[in-house]
N, C-alpha and C positions, 0 to 999 in steps of 0.2 A: 431387503426387508422393507415391508410397507406399513403404512398407517391404514388400519382397517376400520371401516365405518359400518356398523350395523344399522339397519334402517336407512340406507343411503338415499332412498327416493323420497323420504319424509321430509318435512319442512326443515327441522333442525339438521338432520343428517345430511341433506343436500347442500345446506349452507356450509357445513363442515367440510364436505368434499371441495367445494368451490374454493374456500380459503386455503386449504391444504394444496391445491393445485396452483393457486396464485403464489404460494410460497415455494413452488418448485419441488414439493415433496412427492414421493412415491405413495400412491393412494389406490386402495381397493375398497370398493363398496360392496356390501353384501345386500342382496335384494331376493325377493321371493319369486320373481317372474323374469323370464328370458328377455322380454321386451324392455324391461327396466335395465337389465344388465347392458343391453345394446345402447341404450340412451347414455348410460355412464361411460361406456367406452368412446362414444362420440365426443365426450367432453374431455377426453384425455386420461380418464382413470381406468384401472383395472377393474374387473368385476367377477363376482361369484354368485351363483343362485344357490341359496340354502335357506331352509326354514329352521328357526330356532328350535323347533320341536324335533328335528331330524339330527340326531347327534353325529352320525357319520359324515353327513354333509357339512355340518358345522365345524367339525374337527378339521376337515380337508380345507375349508376356507380360511381357517385361522393359521394354518400351518407355517406360512411364510410372513407372519405378522411380527411387527416390533411394537406397536402400540394398538389398543383397541378401544373404540368409542362404543359403549354399550348402553342399551336402554331396555325398558320393559314394554313390549308391544301390548297394545290394548285396542279393542274395537267396541266394547260395550255389549258384544253379542255372545261372549263366553258363557258356557254353562256354569262354570265355576271359576271366577275371575282370579282369586288368589291362588287356587289350586293349579291353574294352568301357568300362572306366574312362577309358582315354585318349580314345575316341570321345566320352564325355559331357563331359570336360573341354575337349576341342577345341571342342565346341559352346558351352560356357560362355564360352570366350574370345571366340568370334566373336559371340555374342549380346550380350556386354557391350561390345564394340568399337563397336556400333552403337546402343547404349542411353545414357540419361542417368544411369545409376547411377554414383554418385560413391564408394561404399564398399561393400566386400564383407566379410562376417563369415563365415568358412569353419569348418565342423565338421570338425575334424581328429581326431587321437587321441594319446594318450601313445605314444612310440615312433616318431613321425612323422619324427624326425631321420635315420632310416636309409633309404637309397634301395633297399635290397634285403635279402633274408634274413629278412623278417618277415611274410610272407604278405599277408593282407588289410590289415595296417597300412601296406604300401607304397602303397595307394590314398591314404592321408593325405599321405604324402610327395609324391606326384603333385599332389594338390590344393594343397599350399602353394606349389608351383612353377609351377602351370598358368597363372597370370594375369601372369606376368613380361612386361613390355612395355606393359601397359596403364596408362593415367594414371589411377589411382584408389587409394584407401586400402584396404589389405589387412590384415585382422586375423584371427588363427587362434586357435581354442579347441581344446586338446587335453584332452578329458576322460579320466578313469579309467574303470574297468570299470563299466558300467551295472547297477544293481539288476535293471532289467527283463530282463536276459539270463537270469535264472533263472525267469522266469514261465512258460516253456513246460514246466517240470517240476512246476508247482504241483498240477495234477490227478492226475498219476501218483504224485507224492510223498503226496498225501492218501490215494490208494488203497493204496499199497504200503508206505508208511513210509520209503521210500528216495529220497534226493536224488542222482541221478547226477551225476558231475562229471568233467571231463577233468583237473582239477588234483589234486595231492595233497591230501588232505582238510584238512591243517592248514596249507597254503601260503596266506599272507596276501597280498593286493594291495589297492591303493587301489580303493574303489568309491564310487559316488555315485548320486543320483536323476537320471533323464533329464529330469524336470521342472524340476529346478534348473539343468541345463545350458541348457534352452530359455529359462528366465527370465533367466539370465546373459547369454545371447546377445542377447536383446531389449534389456537395459540397454546392452550395447556398441553395438548398432545405434543407439540413440538418443543415447548420451553420449560415445563415445570415438572420437576422430579421429586417434589417433597410428598412423602408417603402419608396417606390417610389425612389429606387436606380436603376440607369442605368449603366450597364457595357458595354463599347465598347471593343470588344475582337478581337485581332489580333493574327497572328501566328508569327514565328520567322522572316519572311521577307516579303517584297512585291515582287511580281513576275510578269513576263510578260508571254504572250503565248509562246514566244520563250523559256523562262525558263522552262515551263511546257513541251514543245516539247523536250527539253533537257533531262529532267527527264523521260519521255517516252523512249527516245533512250536508257538511261541507263538501264532501267528495262526490255525492250524488246530485247535489244541486237542488235538493228538496228537503223540506222539513221532516225530520224523523224523531219520534218520541219513544223513549224507553218505557216499557210497560211490564211489571212483574207478573210472572206466571203464578197464580194462587197455589198455595201449598197443596190443595187437594187435587190439583190437576197434573202435578209432577209425574206421577206414575204413568198416567195415560199419554201424556206428552212424549216421554221417553219410549213407551211401548210403540207409539205410532211411528217412530223413526227407526225402529228395529232393535232396541235394546232388549236383552234377555232379562228374565227375572232377577238373576243375580247381578247382572250389569246395572240394572235399575237400582237395586238395593245399595250397591257400593257407590254409584254416582250421587244418590241422594244423601248418603252418610258423608261423603266428600263435601258436597255442597254446604250441608249444615255445619261441617267443620270449619269451612271458610267463613261462613256467616257469624259463627260464634267466636272466631278468632283463633281457633285451635290450629290452624294451618300456618300461622304467622312464622316468620323467621325465628330460629332458635336464638341466635345472636350470643352463643356461649361456646367457645372452642371452635368457632367457624370464622371465615373471612367474608366480610360484606364487600361486594363488588357492584358496580353500576354500569350499564350500557346506555347508549345515547339515542337510539332512533325513538322519535316520538310516535305516538299513535297516527297523527295526521300524515307524517312522512311515510309510515308503513302502509296506510290505507291508500294513499295516493299512488304508491307504487304497485300495490296489488290491483287496483281498479284499472290502471293503465294496462297491466298485464292481462287482465281479463277481457 
């Protein structure tokens, strides 16, 4: 029986695979493309190719599973963000019902306690409630904002000296490394069997866009300044990078929820946990990798 990782080629999923392999566990990663499956096999994991919207393929992939790491995939390009999320989660429920999986560790997000009004974060609320009725252990991890969300700006920041941000430049929020989240999830898969546990996971500090710009400055060796994108330009900015109209609407609603504090940790009936990687440690590793 294997520990199965959905989204095994992503930042969090890939880190979970690595930690499980380090622990000597049997691991199977689920990806959507054969070349990514081959890459997983080269690292010592088993692999399956399956799209979450393809129920027969998903059922086959989960058949020999003991635990499952599950997440809600998003690209910003969906025509109906929450509708497609519902389709994916319906398939998770059906595939798990016919599998041997006994425990699911779900990648949720801070703010998942709200069932509406938080844009993309509603996907995490849906995930936390999608497996009701199944006889298995359910544990959810609600991470803070990922350091990796800033990496798309790395090249342009180096060229222009400007780090664009949707947030006020001095507005601080909890942030953390996606690698740490994957490692934390792997340890939960191996060691924690408390049903309906929710971990709210933060990094070593809350940071602002200005702090991130300072980190960019240190690793790039040139001055980078954070600059907020005016609210009137948000839609066009997102449209220019390929977001769908519904993807834009949900991203903006989520961003406003973060700014107003609606996405903060619930802190009631949850377990607060902290990981250690600093922003600078993460950026130095990523820049060397690039």
